[in-house]
C-alpha positions in Angstrom: 88.4 138.3 135.4 89.4 141.9 134.9 88.7 143.8 131.6 92.5 143.7 130.8 92.6 139.9 131.2 89.6 139.5 129.0 91.2 141.6 126.2 94.4 139.4 126.5 92.3 136.3 126.3 90.5 137.5 123.3 93.8 138.5 121.5 95.1 135.1 122.0 91.9 133.2 121.0 91.2 133.9 117.3 87.9 132.5 116.4 88.9 132.7 112.9 91.6 130.1 113.4 89.1 127.5 114.7 86.7 128.1 111.9 89.3 127.7 109.3 90.4 124.4 111.0 86.6 123.5 111.3 86.0 123.9 107.5 89.4 122.6 106.4 88.9 119.3 108.5 85.4 118.8 107.1 86.9 119.1 103.5 89.7 116.8 104.3 87.4 114.1 105.7 85.6 114.2 102.4 88.9 114.0 100.5 89.8 110.9 102.6 86.6 109.2 102.0 86.8 109.9 98.2 90.3 108.5 98.2 89.1 105.3 100.0 86.5 104.8 97.3 88.9 105.3 94.5 91.5 102.9 96.2 88.8 100.3 96.6 87.9 100.5 92.8 91.6 100.2 92.0 92.0 97.2 94.4 89.1 95.4 92.7 90.4 96.2 89.2 94.1 95.2 89.8 93.3 92.4 92.3 95.9 94.0 94.5 95.3 94.4 98.2 96.6 97.5 100.2 96.3 99.0 103.6 96.0 102.6 102.1 92.2 102.7 102.6 92.6 101.6 106.2 95.1 104.3 106.8 93.0 106.9 105.0 90.0 105.8 107.2 92.2 106.4 110.4 93.4 109.8 108.9 89.7 110.7 108.5 89.2 110.0 112.2 92.1 112.4 113.0 90.5 115.2 110.9 87.1 114.4 112.6 88.8 114.9 116.0 90.4 118.2 114.8 86.9 119.2 113.5 85.2 118.5 117.0 88.0 120.3 118.8 87.6 123.3 116.7 83.9 123.2 117.1 84.1 123.1 120.7 86.5 125.9 120.9 84.1 128.1 119.0 81.3 127.0 121.3 83.0 127.7 124.5 84.5 131.2 123.8 83.6 132.7 127.2 85.4 130.0 129.3 89.2 129.4 129.6 89.0 126.1 127.8 89.1 127.2 124.2 92.9 127.9 124.2 93.5 124.2 125.0 90.9 123.1 122.5 92.3 125.3 119.8 95.8 124.1 120.4 94.5 120.4 120.3 92.7 121.1 117.1 95.9 122.6 115.6 98.2 119.7 116.7 95.7 117.0 115.5 95.1 118.8 112.2 98.8 119.0 111.6 99.3 115.4 112.5 96.5 114.5 110.0 98.1 116.5 107.3 101.4 114.9 107.7 99.8 111.5 107.8 97.8 112.3 104.7 101.0 113.2 102.7 102.7 110.0 103.9 99.6 108.0 102.8 99.8 109.7 99.5 103.3 108.9 99.1 102.6 105.2 99.9 99.8 105.3 97.3 102.0 106.6 94.6 104.6 103.9 95.4 101.9 101.1 95.5 100.5 102.2 92.2 103.9 102.6 90.4 105.3 99.1 91.5 103.9 96.3 89.6 
């Protein structure tokens, strides 16, 4: 690879992006697990069953996948692979965020309807 190609690759691959996704994904996994615990408490108190905790567990898996893609992108900086890994981390992270918002809307609906 020429020096010019390496400069272009470094410009396109921002390690800060991967590290931000890495930390945000880890935090959102914790948020999902906390929400699962709160929903389980609500379910036991209200004797009302819901799939919200199952959906949050699935969302936590999406954030875990995003976490791993970001981690691998940071680990393989010298190889052409990080661009695809960063892109995968971005896409999976955004899907997880949208899914989290939809789950939140479902939880609000579930709690407000008697």
